[in-house]
All heavy atoms as an XYZ file, in Angstrom:
690
protein
N      64.555    303.661    -47.917
C      65.829    304.069    -48.434
C      66.969    303.362    -47.690
O      67.979    303.009    -48.285
C      65.938    305.596    -48.309
C      67.101    306.145    -49.021
S      66.953    305.778    -50.758
C      67.968    306.981    -51.443
N      66.758    303.158    -46.383
C      67.773    302.465    -45.584
C      68.011    301.053    -46.109
O      69.158    300.616    -46.235
C      67.334    302.436    -44.120
C      68.271    301.674    -43.240
C      69.481    302.232    -42.853
C      67.943    300.409    -42.795
C      70.355    301.533    -42.036
C      68.811    299.696    -41.983
C      70.014    300.266    -41.595
N      66.924    300.333    -46.421
C      67.054    298.969    -46.953
C      67.847    298.950    -48.253
O      68.680    298.074    -48.471
C      65.674    298.349    -47.192
C      64.940    298.071    -45.899
O      65.608    297.955    -44.853
O      63.697    297.965    -45.944
N      67.579    299.908    -49.113
C      68.287    299.981    -50.391
C      69.776    300.234    -50.151
O      70.629    299.602    -50.775
C      67.681    301.073    -51.294
C      66.261    300.666    -51.713
C      68.550    301.327    -52.511
C      65.483    301.749    -52.399
N      70.094    301.134    -49.232
C      71.497    301.429    -48.943
C      72.208    300.206    -48.374
O      73.338    299.898    -48.760
C      71.587    302.600    -47.964
N      71.558    299.494    -47.474
C      72.159    298.303    -46.873
C      72.384    297.232    -47.940
O      73.460    296.614    -48.006
C      71.258    297.755    -45.747
C      71.187    298.744    -44.598
C      71.730    296.406    -45.275
C      72.503    298.969    -43.900
N      71.394    296.976    -48.776
C      71.528    295.950    -49.814
C      72.580    296.345    -50.846
O      73.338    295.495    -51.316
C      70.180    295.697    -50.496
C      69.161    295.049    -49.599
C      69.621    293.701    -49.090
O      70.221    292.916    -49.817
N      69.354    293.427    -47.828
N      72.623    297.617    -51.198
C      73.633    298.077    -52.145
C      75.034    297.871    -51.576
O      75.944    297.423    -52.284
C      73.413    299.560    -52.505
O      72.095    299.710    -53.035
C      74.430    300.046    -53.514
N      75.211    298.159    -50.306
C      76.498    297.935    -49.662
C      76.884    296.467    -49.671
O      78.047    296.118    -49.940
N      75.928    295.589    -49.397
C      76.208    294.151    -49.408
C      76.578    293.670    -50.811
O      77.523    292.894    -50.984
C      74.999    293.386    -48.887
N      75.849    294.137    -51.805
C      76.140    293.746    -53.188
C      77.517    294.247    -53.608
O      78.301    293.507    -54.216
C      75.048    294.284    -54.135
C      73.737    293.534    -53.888
C      75.466    294.154    -55.601
C      72.535    294.169    -54.537
N      77.835    295.487    -53.268
C      79.152    296.029    -53.621
C      80.277    295.286    -52.906
O      81.353    295.075    -53.475
C      79.210    297.519    -53.310
C      78.364    298.408    -54.212
C      78.404    299.855    -53.732
C      78.817    298.305    -55.655
N      80.032    294.855    -51.665
C      81.045    294.083    -50.937
C      81.315    292.752    -51.628
O      82.467    292.327    -51.761
C      80.594    293.862    -49.498
N      80.264    292.078    -52.085
C      80.439    290.808    -52.792
C      81.160    291.032    -54.115
O      82.079    290.284    -54.477
C      79.069    290.116    -53.028
C      79.197    288.941    -53.972
C      78.474    289.681    -51.698
N      80.772    292.063    -54.840
C      81.435    292.363    -56.112
C      82.915    292.676    -55.876
O      83.778    292.202    -56.607
C      80.723    293.526    -56.839
C      79.364    293.052    -57.348
C      81.569    294.061    -57.990
C      78.496    294.166    -57.901
N      83.214    293.452    -54.835
C      84.606    293.777    -54.538
C      85.396    292.522    -54.182
O      86.512    292.327    -54.637
C      84.684    294.787    -53.398
C      86.093    295.161    -53.080
C      86.845    294.705    -52.044
C      86.926    296.043    -53.819
N      88.094    295.250    -52.087
C      88.176    296.086    -53.172
C      86.746    296.804    -54.965
C      89.225    296.853    -53.636
C      87.795    297.567    -55.417
C      89.017    297.594    -54.765
N      84.810    291.650    -53.390
C      85.503    290.433    -52.959
C      85.793    289.501    -54.134
O      86.841    288.879    -54.197
C      84.663    289.705    -51.906
C      85.311    288.487    -51.327
C      86.558    288.787    -50.507
O      86.688    289.890    -49.951
O      87.423    287.891    -50.452
N      84.863    289.412    -55.065
C      85.006    288.495    -56.197
C      85.287    289.225    -57.507
O      85.022    288.703    -58.583
C      83.738    287.646    -56.332
C      83.564    286.703    -55.179
C      82.672    286.990    -54.153
C      84.301    285.536    -55.100
C      82.524    286.132    -53.085
C      84.157    284.661    -54.044
C      83.265    284.971    -53.038
O      83.121    284.122    -51.969
N      85.856    290.416    -57.449
C      86.054    291.231    -58.643
C      86.890    290.542    -59.712
O      86.602    290.658    -60.896
C      86.636    292.580    -58.284
C      88.013    292.538    -57.676
C      88.427    293.917    -57.144
N      89.727    293.847    -56.511
C      89.946    293.458    -55.257
N      88.915    293.101    -54.505
N      91.160    293.434    -54.752
N      87.905    289.813    -59.316
C      88.746    289.126    -60.308
C      87.928    288.092    -61.076
O      88.050    287.975    -62.301
C      89.934    288.466    -59.627
N      87.098    287.355    -60.377
C      86.245    286.360    -61.047
C      85.208    287.027    -61.948
O      84.912    286.532    -63.026
C      85.521    285.496    -60.019
C      86.398    284.501    -59.343
C      85.554    283.613    -58.475
N      86.361    282.669    -57.748
C      85.879    281.767    -56.938
N      84.576    281.685    -56.742
N      86.672    280.945    -56.304
N      84.622    288.137    -61.495
C      83.597    288.805    -62.289
C      84.142    289.278    -63.629
O      83.460    289.236    -64.638
C      83.004    290.005    -61.541
C      82.024    289.628    -60.468
C      82.090    290.202    -59.220
C      81.034    288.700    -60.713
C      81.194    289.868    -58.239
C      80.127    288.356    -59.730
C      80.209    288.942    -58.489
N      85.385    289.733    -63.643
C      85.937    290.268    -64.875
C      86.496    289.192    -65.797
O      86.800    289.464    -66.948
C      86.969    291.351    -64.570
C      86.346    292.563    -63.950
C      86.661    292.931    -62.655
C      85.415    293.308    -64.642
C      86.071    294.047    -62.074
C      84.812    294.417    -64.070
C      85.144    294.788    -62.786
N      86.618    287.972    -65.301
C      87.046    286.851    -66.143
C      85.861    286.109    -66.753
O      86.048    285.194    -67.541
C      87.850    285.839    -65.309
C      89.233    286.283    -64.973
C      90.055    285.130    -64.446
N      89.352    284.280    -63.513
C      89.636    284.164    -62.216
N      90.617    284.855    -61.696
N      88.939    283.352    -61.445
N      84.662    286.481    -66.407
C      83.467    285.770    -66.843
C      83.226    285.991    -68.328
O      83.431    287.084    -68.866
C      82.245    286.243    -66.020
C      80.960    285.663    -66.560
C      82.413    285.859    -64.571
N      82.755    284.953    -68.987
C      82.411    284.982    -70.398
C      81.343    286.044    -70.656
O      80.356    286.123    -69.916
C      81.897    283.589    -70.776
C      81.520    283.470    -72.225
O      81.897    284.339    -73.014
O      80.852    282.483    -72.573
N      81.488    286.869    -71.705
C      80.478    287.890    -72.013
C      79.077    287.317    -72.231
O      78.088    287.986    -71.974
C      81.001    288.547    -73.292
C      82.467    288.303    -73.275
C      82.653    286.976    -72.582
N      79.004    286.073    -72.687
C      77.682    285.458    -72.878
C      76.952    285.314    -71.539
O      75.738    285.475    -71.474
C      77.831    284.093    -73.558
C      76.508    283.475    -73.906
C      76.679    282.187    -74.672
C      75.306    281.612    -74.978
N      75.389    280.348    -75.670
N      77.698    285.033    -70.473
C      77.077    284.939    -69.154
C      76.490    286.284    -68.742
O      75.387    286.342    -68.193
C      78.080    284.449    -68.109
C      77.548    284.405    -66.681
C      76.385    283.407    -66.569
C      78.636    284.053    -65.710
N      77.220    287.370    -69.001
C      76.703    288.698    -68.678
C      75.404    288.975    -69.432
O      74.444    289.509    -68.860
C      77.728    289.776    -68.996
C      78.855    289.819    -68.022
C      80.145    289.442    -68.256
C      78.804    290.224    -66.660
N      80.887    289.594    -67.122
C      80.090    290.076    -66.120
C      77.782    290.684    -65.829
C      80.396    290.391    -64.800
C      78.093    291.004    -64.516
C      79.374    290.852    -64.016
N      75.364    288.604    -70.705
C      74.145    288.778    -71.487
C      73.003    287.962    -70.894
O      71.882    288.455    -70.748
C      74.386    288.384    -72.947
C      73.164    288.471    -73.858
C      72.687    289.917    -73.967
C      73.474    287.906    -75.220
N      73.285    286.715    -70.524
C      72.258    285.866    -69.908
C      71.765    286.451    -68.588
O      70.573    286.389    -68.281
C      72.798    284.455    -69.684
C      72.970    283.697    -70.976
O      72.394    284.046    -71.994
N      73.797    282.668    -70.949
N      72.668    287.022    -67.794
C      72.261    287.648    -66.530
C      71.346    288.840    -66.774
O      70.351    289.025    -66.075
C      73.493    288.088    -65.742
C      74.294    286.975    -65.087
C      75.588    287.535    -64.508
C      73.479    286.291    -64.014
N      71.676    289.631    -67.766
C      70.834    290.795    -68.084
C      69.463    290.344    -68.568
O      68.433    290.876    -68.142
C      71.536    291.693    -69.119
C      72.770    292.344    -68.483
C      70.593    292.747    -69.679
C      73.702    293.017    -69.471
N      69.443    289.353    -69.442
C      68.161    288.844    -69.955
C      67.333    288.243    -68.825
O      66.110    288.420    -68.766
C      68.405    287.809    -71.085
C      67.139    287.078    -71.452
C      68.995    288.510    -72.301
N      67.975    287.554    -67.884
C      67.250    286.964    -66.752
C      66.768    288.042    -65.782
O      65.734    287.876    -65.129
C      68.147    285.970    -66.021
N      67.492    289.148    -65.694
C      67.124    290.216    -64.780
C      65.857    290.944    -65.222
O      65.061    291.359    -64.387
C      68.281    291.220    -64.668
C      67.921    292.464    -63.922
C      67.838    292.457    -62.550
C      67.641    293.648    -64.606
C      67.491    293.611    -61.857
C      67.295    294.796    -63.929
C      67.224    294.780    -62.548
N      65.674    291.092    -66.508
C      64.556    291.899    -67.021
C      63.196    291.392    -66.542
O      62.413    292.162    -65.984
C      64.638    292.024    -68.557
C      65.873    292.862    -68.919
C      63.368    292.640    -69.139
C      66.216    292.867    -70.391
N      62.859    290.085    -66.696
C      61.549    289.652    -66.197
C      61.434    289.770    -64.679
O      60.367    290.106    -64.158
C      61.434    288.193    -66.629
C      62.620    287.880    -67.443
C      63.546    289.026    -67.413
N      62.530    289.531    -63.958
C      62.488    289.663    -62.502
C      62.212    291.111    -62.107
O      61.438    291.375    -61.181
C      63.798    289.178    -61.897
N      62.826    292.047    -62.806
C      62.600    293.461    -62.517
C      61.172    293.873    -62.838
O      60.531    294.587    -62.058
C      63.587    294.320    -63.306
N      60.660    293.415    -63.961
C      59.278    293.755    -64.349
C      58.287    293.191    -63.327
O      57.385    293.900    -62.872
C      58.970    293.236    -65.775
C      57.486    293.343    -66.092
C      59.795    293.998    -66.799
N      58.466    291.923    -62.952
C      57.570    291.324    -61.953
C      57.713    292.011    -60.596
O      56.723    292.215    -59.896
C      57.843    289.824    -61.819
C      57.442    288.977    -63.019
C      57.922    287.545    -62.848
C      55.939    289.018    -63.218
N      58.929    292.358    -60.224
C      59.142    293.059    -58.962
C      58.460    294.411    -58.934
O      57.855    294.795    -57.933
N      58.542    295.133    -60.034
C      57.871    296.433    -60.104
C      56.351    296.282    -60.137
O      55.633    297.053    -59.516
C      58.351    297.209    -61.334
C      59.793    297.709    -61.269
C      60.219    298.277    -62.613
C      59.950    298.742    -60.171
N      55.864    295.273    -60.851
C      54.418    295.084    -60.982
C      53.775    294.598    -59.689
O      52.669    295.016    -59.344
C      54.121    294.100    -62.114
N      54.463    293.705    -58.972
C      53.864    293.086    -57.792
C      54.586    293.457    -56.501
O      54.447    292.775    -55.484
C      53.855    291.561    -57.949
C      53.033    291.087    -59.098
C      53.648    290.619    -60.255
C      51.656    291.130    -59.056
C      52.903    290.185    -61.330
C      50.895    290.704    -60.127
C      51.515    290.234    -61.269
N      55.358    294.528    -56.512
C      56.138    294.926    -55.351
C      55.316    295.128    -54.091
O      55.692    294.663    -53.014
N      54.190    295.809    -54.203
C      53.364    296.069    -53.025
C      52.778    294.770    -52.471
O      52.755    294.556    -51.254
C      52.241    297.041    -53.380
N      52.332    293.890    -53.361
C      51.784    292.602    -52.926
C      52.861    291.756    -52.244
O      52.631    291.167    -51.197
C      51.215    291.848    -54.131
C      50.667    290.489    -53.769
C      49.386    290.355    -53.254
C      51.440    289.344    -53.932
C      48.889    289.113    -52.905
C      50.958    288.101    -53.587
C      49.666    287.988    -53.076
O      49.182    286.759    -52.722
N      54.033    291.721    -52.846
C      55.134    290.941    -52.280
C      55.501    291.466    -50.899
O      55.650    290.703    -49.944
C      56.357    290.976    -53.226
C      56.053    290.192    -54.502
C      57.604    290.439    -52.543
C      57.064    290.390    -55.613
N      55.606    292.767    -50.776
C      55.973    293.362    -49.493
C      54.905    293.104    -48.437
O      55.224    292.822    -47.284
C      56.199    294.856    -49.667
C      56.913    295.500    -48.527
C      57.327    296.911    -48.879
C      58.287    297.434    -47.839
N      58.766    298.764    -48.172
N      53.641    293.149    -48.823
C      52.555    292.948    -47.865
C      52.431    291.505    -47.405
O      52.077    291.251    -46.254
C      51.232    293.416    -48.489
N      52.727    290.549    -48.282
C      52.455    289.151    -47.953
C      53.693    288.305    -47.660
O      53.587    287.283    -46.984
C      51.664    288.501    -49.086
C      50.279    289.035    -49.191
N      49.975    290.148    -49.947
C      49.128    288.628    -48.629
C      48.685    290.396    -49.852
N      48.140    289.495    -49.051
N      54.823    288.671    -48.186
C      55.994    287.806    -48.042
C      57.058    288.346    -47.097
O      58.064    287.686    -46.882
C      56.620    287.537    -49.417
C      55.727    286.799    -50.407
C      56.453    286.606    -51.716
C      55.275    285.471    -49.848
N      56.871    289.519    -46.528
C      57.886    290.090    -45.649
C      57.480    290.033    -44.181
O      58.087    290.675    -43.347
C      58.203    291.525    -46.057
C      59.159    291.604    -47.205
C      58.750    291.296    -48.485
C      60.467    291.976    -47.011
C      59.616    291.355    -49.552
C      61.353    292.043    -48.078
C      60.925    291.729    -49.347
N      56.467    289.245    -43.865
C      56.106    289.060    -42.462
C      56.910    287.893    -41.893
O      57.637    287.206    -42.611
C      54.603    288.816    -42.323
O      54.230    287.656    -43.012
N      56.786    287.657    -40.602
C      57.641    286.685    -39.911
C      57.450    285.254    -40.412
O      58.434    284.527    -40.596
C      57.378    286.751    -38.411
N      56.216    284.824    -40.627
C      55.971    283.416    -40.991
C      56.566    283.050    -42.354
O      57.285    282.056    -42.463
C      54.459    283.092    -40.923
C      54.175    281.710    -41.460
C      53.958    283.228    -39.494
N      56.334    283.814    -43.429
C      56.956    283.443    -44.702
C      58.488    283.501    -44.669
O      59.154    282.641    -45.241
C      56.407    284.457    -45.705
C      55.182    284.997    -45.100
C      55.385    284.922    -43.620
N      59.043    284.480    -43.980
C      60.501    284.588    -43.916
C      61.088    283.409    -43.142
O      62.040    282.768    -43.582
C      60.925    285.941    -43.292
C      62.408    285.974    -43.017
C      60.518    287.087    -44.211
N      60.509    283.101    -41.984
C      60.990    281.966    -41.190
C      60.820    280.660    -41.950
O      61.717    279.805    -41.943
C      60.247    281.907    -39.856
N      59.692    280.497    -42.630
C      59.459    279.280    -43.418
C      60.491    279.140    -44.533
O      61.014    278.047    -44.774
C      58.057    279.296    -44.027
O      57.090    279.376    -43.017
N      60.800    280.239    -45.198
C      61.791    280.200    -46.270
C      63.172    279.841    -45.728
O      63.905    279.068    -46.347
C      61.837    281.547    -46.995
N      63.535    280.376    -44.559
C      64.816    280.024    -43.950
C      64.871    278.544    -43.608
O      65.872    277.869    -43.855
C      65.064    280.843    -42.678
C      65.659    282.196    -42.936
C      65.155    283.306    -42.290
C      66.723    282.374    -43.806
C      65.702    284.559    -42.497
C      67.284    283.618    -44.029
C      66.759    284.717    -43.370
N      63.806    278.022    -43.045
C      63.774    276.600    -42.657
C      63.841    275.709    -43.884
O      64.646    274.776    -43.951
C      62.525    276.305    -41.811
C      62.653    277.008    -40.449
C      62.333    274.809    -41.622
C      61.376    277.027    -39.640
N      63.011    275.979    -44.873
C      63.006    275.170    -46.094
C      64.343    275.275    -46.809
O      64.917    274.268    -47.258
C      61.840    275.587    -47.022
C      61.958    274.936    -48.382
C      60.506    275.240    -46.377
N      64.889    276.477    -46.906
C      66.187    276.659    -47.544
C      67.288    275.905    -46.807
O      68.146    275.269    -47.426
N      67.257    275.950    -45.494
C      68.246    275.215    -44.706
C      68.137    273.716    -44.903
O      69.156    273.020    -45.031
N      66.917    273.212    -44.949
C      66.727    271.782    -45.184
C      67.212    271.371    -46.577
O      67.810    270.303    -46.740
C      65.253    271.408    -44.996
C      64.743    271.492    -43.554
C      63.234    271.278    -43.518
C      65.464    270.495    -42.669
N      66.970    272.210    -47.556
C      67.443    271.918    -48.914
C      68.972    271.885    -48.946
O      69.568    270.992    -49.554
C      66.885    272.948    -49.922
C      65.380    272.717    -50.096
C      67.607    272.864    -51.261
C      64.675    273.812    -50.871
N      69.602    272.836    -48.278
C      71.072    272.849    -48.233
C      71.595    271.598    -47.551
O      72.537    270.965    -48.030
C      71.571    274.125    -47.528
C      71.307    275.342    -48.419
C      73.067    274.019    -47.188
C      71.529    276.670    -47.729
N      70.995    271.225    -46.420
C      71.428    270.005    -45.724
C      71.247    268.777    -46.602
O      72.121    267.908    -46.665
C      70.655    269.847    -44.418
C      71.025    270.818    -43.306
C      70.057    270.675    -42.140
C      72.450    270.624    -42.862
N      70.122    268.687    -47.283
C      69.859    267.549    -48.161
C      70.883    267.484    -49.287
O      71.430    266.418    -49.581
C      68.441    267.643    -48.738
C      68.147    266.593    -49.768
C      67.867    265.298    -49.381
C      68.164    266.909    -51.121
C      67.606    264.322    -50.331
C      67.906    265.947    -52.076
C      67.620    264.645    -51.677
N      71.164    268.625    -49.905
C      72.131    268.646    -51.012
C      73.534    268.297    -50.539
O      74.255    267.575    -51.220
C      72.129    270.012    -51.691
S      70.624    270.357    -52.609
N      73.920    268.785    -49.387
C      75.248    268.464    -48.859
C      75.351    266.974    -48.539
O      76.361    266.343    -48.802
C      75.560    269.301    -47.629
C      75.844    270.744    -47.973
C      76.237    271.534    -46.757
N      77.381    270.970    -46.069
C      78.644    271.323    -46.273
N      78.912    272.228    -47.187
N      79.620    270.780    -45.586
N      74.309    266.418    -47.958
C      74.318    264.990    -47.626
C      74.343    264.156    -48.898
O      75.075    263.184    -49.004
C      73.102    264.636    -46.789
C      73.052    263.181    -46.394
C      71.972    262.954    -45.407
N      72.356    263.631    -44.182
C      72.247    263.099    -42.984
N      71.734    261.910    -42.856
N      72.620    263.752    -41.919
N      73.563    264.541    -49.867
C      73.521    263.824    -51.142
C      74.882    263.872    -51.826
O      75.348    262.874    -52.350
C      72.450    264.462    -52.032
C      72.127    263.717    -53.249
C      70.988    262.797    -52.965
C      70.418    262.325    -54.274
N      69.835    261.029    -54.148
N      75.525    265.033    -51.797
C      76.824    265.202    -52.426
C      77.893    264.378    -51.712
O      78.805    263.865    -52.343
C      77.209    266.682    -52.417
C      78.411    267.010    -53.226
C      78.625    268.515    -53.238
C      79.819    268.864    -54.084
N      80.067    270.297    -54.092
N      77.786    264.227    -50.402
C      78.778    263.480    -49.634
C      78.773    262.001    -49.996
O      79.779    261.318    -49.848
C      78.517    263.648    -48.136
N      77.661    261.504    -50.491
C      77.553    260.080    -50.803
C      77.685    259.778    -52.288
O      77.390    258.674    -52.726
C      76.229    259.520    -50.276
C      76.157    259.535    -48.778
C      75.318    260.412    -48.121
C      76.957    258.689    -48.032
C      75.248    260.426    -46.743
C      76.909    258.703    -46.649
C      76.058    259.574    -46.005
N      78.136    260.740    -53.070
C      78.340    260.487    -54.493
C      79.504    259.521    -54.682
O      80.500    259.580    -53.960
C      78.629    261.793    -55.230
C      77.453    262.742    -55.400
C      77.903    264.016    -56.068
C      76.351    262.088    -56.207
N      79.414    258.626    -55.667
C      80.506    257.696    -55.902
C      81.784    258.429    -56.293
O      81.754    259.407    -57.023
C      80.018    256.836    -57.069
C      78.598    257.166    -57.284
C      78.294    258.440    -56.561
N      82.912    257.937    -55.775
C      84.203    258.514    -56.109
C      84.547    259.765    -55.342
O      85.578    260.363    -55.547
N      83.683    260.197    -54.453
C      83.937    261.410    -53.681
C      84.626    261.033    -52.377
O      84.141    260.219    -51.620
C      82.632    262.132    -53.394
C      82.854    263.380    -52.560
C      81.763    264.363    -52.836
N      81.813    265.431    -51.881
C      82.448    266.574    -52.104
N      83.070    266.757    -53.227
N      82.433    267.516    -51.216
N      85.754    261.646    -52.115
C      86.472    261.410    -50.864
C      86.126    262.488    -49.860
O      85.934    263.639    -50.208
C      87.975    261.423    -51.109
C      88.403    260.278    -51.974
C      89.888    260.279    -52.114
N      90.264    259.188    -53.022
C      91.471    259.009    -53.439
N      92.449    259.799    -53.062
N      91.740    258.017    -54.255
N      86.111    262.101    -48.594
C      85.772    263.076    -47.535
C      87.017    263.726    -47.006
O      88.032    263.229    -46.836
C      85.063    262.408    -46.387
C      83.742    261.778    -46.817
N      83.189    261.995    -48.036
C      82.915    260.941    -46.191
C      82.069    261.325    -48.115
N      81.882    260.671    -47.010
């Protein structure tokens, strides 16, 4: 329950910070978000115990942080060298 409360607080903080942008968004985007959420929710409910048992230990989390960080660095470096881009 603590995890849910913490995540809900974080989500509400982001929504509050970007509230003006959220309400200017095209209704089609909201529909697409809802449609994209449904399979994620179904898979999360179906495989929640497996995901929690195998992906929430130290090695997968650390690996995901490292890989994600490398991807961000690669994308930033790639973007910096695009033609016509000033630094």
